[in-house]
Backbone as CSV, one residue per row, in Angstrom:
resi,resn,N_x,N_y,N_z,CA_x,CA_y,CA_z,C_x,C_y,C_z
1,MET,0.852,-1.162,0.001,0.001,0.001,-0.001,0.898,1.227,0.000
2,ASN,1.075,1.846,-1.119,1.883,3.045,-1.239,1.034,4.167,-1.817
3,SER,0.579,5.079,-0.960,-0.158,6.241,-1.427,0.715,7.463,-1.188
4,SER,0.140,8.629,-1.372,0.932,9.846,-1.209,1.264,10.122,0.251
5,SER,0.503,9.575,1.206,0.785,9.842,2.611,1.067,8.587,3.430
6,ILE,0.973,7.412,2.807,1.251,6.152,3.511,2.152,5.284,2.639
7,ARG,3.222,4.798,3.229,4.110,3.852,2.547,4.216,2.598,3.403
8,ARG,4.102,1.446,2.754,4.241,0.180,3.454,5.190,-0.706,2.659
9,TYR,6.218,-1.204,3.340,7.202,-2.095,2.739,7.086,-3.453,3.417
10,ILE,6.848,-4.476,2.634,6.747,-5.840,3.149,8.160,-6.386,3.365
11,VAL,8.370,-7.048,4.503,9.656,-7.657,4.830,9.474,-9.169,4.817
12,ILE,10.242,-9.821,3.957,10.191,-11.282,3.872,11.018,-11.846,5.018
13,GLY,10.456,-12.737,5.758,11.155,-13.328,6.896,11.910,-14.583,6.488
14,SER,11.650,-15.643,7.208,12.383,-16.885,6.997,11.851,-17.720,5.845
15,ARG,10.764,-17.329,5.235,10.201,-18.104,4.116,10.879,-17.718,2.806
16,ARG,12.172,-17.957,2.770,12.968,-17.702,1.567,13.366,-19.046,0.966
17,VAL,13.603,-19.042,-0.317,13.988,-20.265,-1.025,15.256,-20.863,-0.410
18,SER,16.194,-20.012,-0.023,17.452,-20.509,0.540,17.217,-21.284,1.841
19,ASN,16.270,-20.846,2.668,15.995,-21.584,3.905,15.345,-22.934,3.629
20,TYR,14.435,-22.992,2.646,13.870,-24.288,2.250,14.983,-25.216,1.758
21,TRP,15.864,-24.670,0.941,16.983,-25.434,0.387,17.864,-25.989,1.504
22,TRP,18.320,-25.105,2.414,19.234,-25.538,3.468,18.560,-26.503,4.445
23,ALA,17.308,-26.285,4.782,16.605,-27.212,5.676,16.532,-28.607,5.057
24,SER,16.268,-28.672,3.749,16.188,-29.962,3.058,17.552,-30.643,2.973
25,ILE,18.560,-29.905,2.555,19.896,-30.486,2.384,20.482,-30.929,3.719
26,ILE,20.386,-30.079,4.736,20.945,-30.428,6.044,20.167,-31.588,6.666
27,GLY,18.846,-31.606,6.483,18.043,-32.718,7.000,18.403,-34.035,6.338
28,ALA,18.543,-34.032,5.012,18.910,-35.253,4.293,20.315,-35.708,4.681
29,GLY,21.238,-34.767,4.782,22.601,-35.114,5.186,22.645,-35.648,6.605
30,GLY,21.911,-35.006,7.521,21.870,-35.465,8.906,21.273,-36.858,9.017
31,PHE,20.218,-37.094,8.241,19.590,-38.413,8.237,20.563,-39.466,7.709
32,GLY,21.315,-39.120,6.661,22.313,-40.045,6.109,23.421,-40.345,7.106
33,PHE,23.904,-39.302,7.796,24.954,-39.516,8.804,24.444,-40.386,9.944
34,LEU,23.213,-40.134,10.397,22.651,-40.924,11.496,22.494,-42.389,11.087
35,LEU,21.988,-42.636,9.879,21.844,-44.019,9.413,23.191,-44.709,9.245
36,THR,24.194,-43.955,8.818,25.531,-44.530,8.685,26.091,-44.909,10.056
37,GLY,25.922,-44.021,11.033,26.381,-44.322,12.397,25.660,-45.517,12.983
38,LEU,24.337,-45.579,12.781,23.576,-46.723,13.283,23.956,-48.012,12.555
39,SER,24.241,-47.914,11.266,24.679,-49.090,10.505,25.984,-49.633,11.057
40,SER,26.904,-48.750,11.423,28.182,-49.209,11.979,27.978,-49.868,13.343
41,TYR,26.998,-49.393,14.104,26.717,-49.986,15.418,26.056,-51.354,15.268
42,LEU,25.083,-51.450,14.360,24.330,-52.687,14.178,25.061,-53.700,13.297
43,ARG,26.100,-53.239,12.596,26.839,-54.078,11.635,25.909,-54.614,10.549
44,PHE,24.962,-53.755,10.179,23.996,-54.087,9.143,23.777,-52.824,8.316
45,ASN,23.822,-52.939,6.994,23.694,-51.778,6.121,22.239,-51.304,6.044
46,LEU,21.958,-50.160,6.680,20.622,-49.567,6.615,20.428,-48.789,5.317
47,LEU,21.509,-48.359,4.722,21.487,-47.696,3.416,22.251,-48.568,2.428
48,PRO,21.725,-48.778,1.222,22.398,-49.672,0.271,23.723,-49.114,-0.260
49,VAL,23.974,-47.824,-0.112,25.185,-47.239,-0.688,26.367,-47.222,0.272
50,ILE,26.153,-47.620,1.522,27.271,-47.634,2.478,27.621,-49.067,2.845
51,HIS,28.816,-49.225,3.345,29.289,-50.536,3.794,29.723,-50.397,5.244
52,ALA,28.833,-50.765,6.149,29.059,-50.571,7.578,30.224,-51.391,8.107
53,GLU,30.583,-52.463,7.408,31.704,-53.278,7.898,33.033,-52.534,7.806
54,ASN,33.090,-51.455,7.019,34.318,-50.660,6.896,34.393,-49.516,7.910
55,ILE,33.353,-49.358,8.733,33.305,-48.246,9.687,33.224,-48.808,11.102
56,ASN,34.187,-48.469,11.940,34.139,-48.850,13.350,33.172,-47.919,14.072
57,PHE,32.363,-48.491,14.975,31.412,-47.631,15.671,32.128,-46.622,16.564
58,PHE,33.155,-47.085,17.254,33.902,-46.161,18.092,35.241,-45.895,17.461
59,PRO,35.585,-44.710,17.060,34.915,-43.435,17.269,34.120,-42.939,16.040
60,GLN,34.370,-43.524,14.834,33.775,-42.963,13.614,32.249,-43.023,13.607
61,GLY,31.669,-44.152,13.902,30.221,-44.301,13.875,29.531,-43.437,14.914
62,LEU,30.153,-43.335,16.082,29.599,-42.497,17.139,29.594,-41.028,16.725
63,VAL,30.687,-40.574,16.138,30.779,-39.185,15.683,29.791,-38.937,14.543
64,MET,29.668,-39.894,13.628,28.701,-39.728,12.530,27.276,-39.671,13.076
65,SER,26.963,-40.473,14.065,25.630,-40.427,14.682,25.395,-39.074,15.336
66,PHE,26.410,-38.567,16.038,26.302,-37.262,16.684,26.061,-36.161,15.655
67,TYR,26.843,-36.159,14.567,26.650,-35.162,13.510,25.273,-35.316,12.843
68,GLY,24.818,-36.539,12.710,23.500,-36.775,12.132,22.394,-36.194,12.981
69,VAL,22.477,-36.417,14.304,21.468,-35.857,15.204,21.521,-34.331,15.159
70,LEU,22.727,-33.744,15.165,22.845,-32.281,15.076,22.257,-31.753,13.772
71,GLY,22.522,-32.433,12.665,21.978,-32.007,11.377,20.461,-32.065,11.355
72,ILE,19.892,-33.120,11.900,18.433,-33.247,11.950,17.823,-32.169,12.843
73,LEU,18.448,-31.897,13.999,17.938,-30.853,14.892,18.012,-29.471,14.248
74,PHE,19.111,-29.175,13.569,19.237,-27.878,12.898,18.218,-27.758,11.765
75,SER,17.993,-28.840,11.050,16.993,-28.850,9.989,15.591,-28.612,10.560
76,LEU,15.284,-29.229,11.704,13.998,-28.995,12.364,13.862,-27.543,12.797
77,TYR,14.945,-26.953,13.318,14.926,-25.544,13.713,14.610,-24.654,12.509
78,LEU,15.290,-24.886,11.400,15.010,-24.100,10.194,13.572,-24.316,9.728
79,GLY,13.107,-25.542,9.808,11.725,-25.836,9.428,10.717,-25.101,10.302
80,LEU,10.994,-25.005,11.595,10.088,-24.280,12.491,10.117,-22.779,12.228
81,THR,11.286,-22.233,11.897,11.334,-20.798,11.566,10.522,-20.524,10.298
82,ILE,10.562,-21.457,9.362,9.770,-21.309,8.140,8.284,-21.446,8.461
83,LEU,7.925,-22.445,9.246,6.529,-22.693,9.602,5.906,-21.500,10.331
84,PHE,6.656,-20.895,11.261,6.134,-19.787,12.061,6.394,-18.418,11.432
85,SER,6.956,-18.375,10.233,7.214,-17.118,9.508,8.026,-16.128,10.336
86,VAL,9.036,-16.608,11.014,9.847,-15.747,11.875,10.524,-14.667,11.030
87,GLY,10.408,-13.426,11.474,11.027,-12.304,10.791,10.155,-11.636,9.745
88,GLU,9.032,-12.237,9.426,8.139,-11.668,8.417,7.351,-10.514,9.018
89,GLY,7.078,-9.510,8.211,6.312,-8.373,8.709,6.291,-7.236,7.717
90,PHE,6.228,-6.015,8.235,6.181,-4.841,7.372,6.690,-3.614,8.111
91,ASN,7.050,-2.605,7.340,7.392,-1.275,7.834,6.371,-0.333,7.225
92,GLU,5.657,0.395,8.074,4.625,1.312,7.588,4.946,2.731,8.050
93,PHE,4.936,3.634,7.091,5.215,5.042,7.351,3.948,5.820,6.996
94,ASN,3.268,6.370,8.008,1.968,6.994,7.833,2.057,8.477,8.199
95,LYS,2.060,9.337,7.194,2.127,10.775,7.437,0.794,11.321,7.959
96,GLU,-0.316,10.678,7.598,-1.627,11.132,8.071,-1.712,11.088,9.586
97,LEU,-1.266,9.969,10.173,-1.306,9.801,11.626,-0.015,10.266,12.294
98,GLY,1.028,10.477,11.484,2.319,10.907,12.025,3.068,9.818,12.764
99,ILE,2.862,8.549,12.344,3.531,7.436,13.026,4.273,6.538,12.045
100,ILE,5.242,5.857,12.601,5.975,4.810,11.888,5.734,3.533,12.665
101,ARG,5.304,2.501,11.962,5.013,1.222,12.610,5.898,0.154,11.996
102,ILE,6.599,-0.566,12.860,7.467,-1.670,12.439,6.916,-2.936,13.087
103,PHE,6.513,-3.899,12.256,5.883,-5.115,12.750,6.650,-6.334,12.244
104,ARG,6.927,-7.289,13.135,7.572,-8.548,12.774,6.950,-9.682,13.586
105,TRP,6.990,-10.886,13.010,6.583,-12.096,13.719,7.821,-12.748,14.306
106,GLY,7.699,-13.252,15.529,8.785,-13.982,16.183,8.357,-15.423,16.412
107,PHE,9.078,-16.115,17.286,8.699,-17.477,17.651,7.471,-17.445,18.556
108,PRO,6.674,-18.511,18.585,5.496,-18.547,19.451,5.872,-18.319,20.915
109,GLY,5.010,-17.637,21.590,5.217,-17.304,22.996,4.619,-15.946,23.273
110,LYS,4.928,-15.418,24.439,4.301,-14.144,24.801,4.848,-12.977,23.980
111,ASN,6.016,-13.108,23.386,6.596,-12.037,22.574,6.573,-12.372,21.081
112,ARG,5.599,-13.134,20.630,5.525,-13.512,19.208,5.339,-12.304,18.309
113,ARG,4.507,-11.372,18.717,4.238,-10.163,17.930,5.193,-9.062,18.364
114,ILE,6.011,-8.615,17.442,6.901,-7.489,17.696,6.313,-6.310,16.935
115,ASP,5.759,-5.376,17.659,5.033,-4.262,17.052,5.537,-2.957,17.684
116,LEU,6.359,-2.235,16.946,6.950,-0.990,17.432,6.315,0.193,16.722
117,SER,6.042,1.256,17.455,5.496,2.478,16.858,6.317,3.671,17.326
118,TYR,6.596,4.555,16.396,7.354,5.770,16.687,6.668,6.940,16.002
119,SER,6.814,8.094,16.602,6.322,9.313,15.979,7.314,9.732,14.891
120,ILE,6.800,10.256,13.795,7.688,10.735,12.727,8.565,11.865,13.243
121,ASP,8.053,12.638,14.195,8.833,13.738,14.778,10.044,13.233,15.564
122,ASP,10.001,11.983,16.066,11.120,11.419,16.822,12.246,10.915,15.927
123,VAL,12.013,10.851,14.626,13.020,10.342,13.694,14.038,11.444,13.399
124,LYS,15.326,11.111,13.602,16.391,12.078,13.309,16.887,11.940,11.880
125,ALA,17.058,10.704,11.412,17.619,10.486,10.074,17.372,9.054,9.630
126,ILE,17.671,8.832,8.351,17.706,7.490,7.774,19.182,7.206,7.501
127,ARG,19.690,6.096,8.058,21.109,5.773,7.902,21.258,4.516,7.066
128,VAL,22.216,4.537,6.155,22.522,3.380,5.315,23.911,2.884,5.677
129,GLU,24.022,1.593,5.981,25.316,0.987,6.293,25.685,0.038,5.161
130,LEU,26.836,0.273,4.571,27.328,-0.553,3.469,28.683,-1.137,3.837
131,LYS,28.776,-2.458,3.840,30.038,-3.159,4.069,30.160,-4.237,3.005
132,ASP,31.256,-4.220,2.267,31.493,-5.246,1.257,32.526,-6.226,1.781
133,GLY,32.705,-7.306,1.068,33.666,-8.322,1.467,33.031,-9.692,1.409
134,ILE,33.557,-10.599,2.219,33.068,-11.973,2.234,31.625,-12.027,2.737
135,ASN,31.335,-11.252,3.764,29.980,-11.206,4.327,29.443,-9.783,4.189
136,PRO,28.904,-9.431,3.004,28.465,-8.049,2.792,27.257,-7.704,3.664
137,LYS,27.211,-6.436,4.068,26.097,-5.951,4.886,25.583,-4.671,4.261
138,ARG,24.319,-4.664,3.903,23.665,-3.497,3.324,22.341,-3.319,4.054
139,THR,22.329,-2.382,4.995,21.181,-2.220,5.866,20.737,-0.766,5.921
140,ILE,19.428,-0.563,5.973,18.847,0.762,6.189,18.367,0.802,7.636
141,TYR,18.791,1.852,8.358,18.401,2.032,9.749,17.536,3.275,9.898
142,LEU,16.584,3.196,10.819,15.788,4.342,11.211,16.407,4.871,12.493
143,CYS,16.971,6.072,12.459,17.618,6.670,13.630,16.595,7.534,14.352
144,VAL,16.277,7.164,15.594,15.301,7.905,16.379,15.979,8.521,17.598
145,LYS,15.281,9.437,18.241,15.822,10.101,19.425,16.153,9.061,20.481
146,GLY,17.176,9.339,21.259,17.622,8.383,22.266,18.693,7.458,21.730
147,GLN,19.305,7.790,20.605,20.398,7.028,19.994,19.990,5.623,19.558
148,ARG,18.713,5.350,19.351,18.260,4.039,18.871,18.342,3.993,17.359
149,GLN,18.744,2.845,16.865,18.791,2.613,15.425,18.072,1.302,15.143
150,ILE,16.979,1.400,14.422,16.143,0.231,14.135,16.368,-0.190,12.701
151,PRO,16.809,-1.453,12.478,16.998,-1.921,11.098,15.666,-2.085,10.389
152,LEU,15.623,-1.662,9.136,14.389,-1.730,8.349,14.442,-2.787,7.251
153,THR,15.630,-3.243,6.885,15.763,-4.184,5.775,15.729,-5.615,6.282
154,ARG,15.501,-6.526,5.362,15.406,-7.941,5.706,16.778,-8.507,6.063
155,VAL,16.751,-9.600,6.789,17.970,-10.315,7.155,18.206,-11.383,6.103
156,GLY,19.451,-11.691,5.833,19.749,-12.732,4.851,20.376,-12.144,3.620
157,GLN,19.744,-12.337,2.479,20.276,-11.834,1.228,20.298,-10.311,1.239
158,PRO,21.485,-9.726,1.074,21.527,-8.265,1.035,20.926,-7.732,-0.263
159,LEU,20.341,-6.547,-0.170,19.803,-5.886,-1.350,20.960,-5.417,-2.230
160,THR,20.690,-5.212,-3.506,21.723,-4.668,-4.376,21.961,-3.210,-3.992
161,LEU,23.107,-2.676,-4.406,23.426,-1.283,-4.092,22.373,-0.332,-4.641
162,GLU,21.917,-0.593,-5.853,20.891,0.265,-6.460,19.590,0.221,-5.665
163,GLU,19.178,-0.980,-5.239,17.940,-1.117,-4.476,18.031,-0.391,-3.138
164,ILE,19.148,-0.585,-2.441,19.279,0.015,-1.115,19.368,1.531,-1.208
165,GLU,20.085,2.027,-2.223,20.206,3.475,-2.393,18.862,4.104,-2.752
166,SER,18.144,3.496,-3.690,16.865,4.075,-4.101,15.830,3.988,-2.984
167,GLN,15.791,2.872,-2.258,14.821,2.723,-1.176,15.120,3.711,-0.046
168,ALA,16.398,3.866,0.310,16.763,4.797,1.381,16.501,6.242,0.973
169,ALA,16.834,6.589,-0.261,16.608,7.959,-0.734,15.109,8.264,-0.797
170,GLU,14.329,7.314,-1.286,12.872,7.497,-1.361,12.273,7.674,0.032
171,LEU,12.749,6.864,0.978,12.235,6.936,2.341,12.621,8.254,3.017
172,ALA,13.871,8.672,2.851,14.322,9.943,3.434,13.549,11.119,2.836
173,GLN,13.306,11.068,1.546,12.549,12.133,0.894,11.097,12.125,1.370
174,PHE,10.503,10.941,1.496,9.123,10.827,1.951,8.962,11.374,3.366
175,LEU,9.911,11.035,4.257,9.830,11.484,5.648,10.392,12.891,5.838
176,GLN,11.058,13.407,4.806,11.716,14.710,4.855,12.756,14.740,5.974
177,LYS,13.606,13.704,5.996,14.682,13.565,6.987,15.992,13.421,6.257
178,ASP,17.091,13.598,6.982,18.426,13.488,6.396,18.747,12.038,6.080
179,LEU,19.566,11.844,5.056,20.068,10.527,4.686,21.547,10.490,5.010
180,VAL,21.962,9.533,5.846,23.337,9.424,6.310,23.921,8.124,5.756
181,LEU,25.077,8.203,5.115,25.750,7.012,4.590,26.921,6.638,5.499
182,ASN,27.077,5.344,5.749,28.202,4.816,6.530,28.989,3.864,5.692
């Protein structure tokens, strides 16, 4: 919903293709490691592609079982973040009411709904942080009074430089606030 006095940006949470991919791959790998470890313990091939007689249970089979359980647990964790839409929400900038609303979903519990509201008058600037390298970081922050900086962009895949620059410039112009680059 983008009108002349209201802007709303949807934030994609954990329901990204990469999370589906990693949950599947890590789950399959963990399951394979666990079956290999159990095969070495039972001295019976649970998977047709492995030969348990070549693997001693202690220490190789035990370690493979441990890694398998860890892989399955991590895959379940990723699956639950996808199921509960963790991180999904929106940023709404409403000039009519003079408020900024930042909403995100968290894990189930008493703090599942993260719903922050700020007055537009409390906003000092829009800050853009750009870091390149192995782990690039491209984030837009809302700088409010009290030295708070609230991230507005999604976690995970960084936006392209053009996207982040245009979105930050558009937002700063819409709110009539300064744009700060870091």
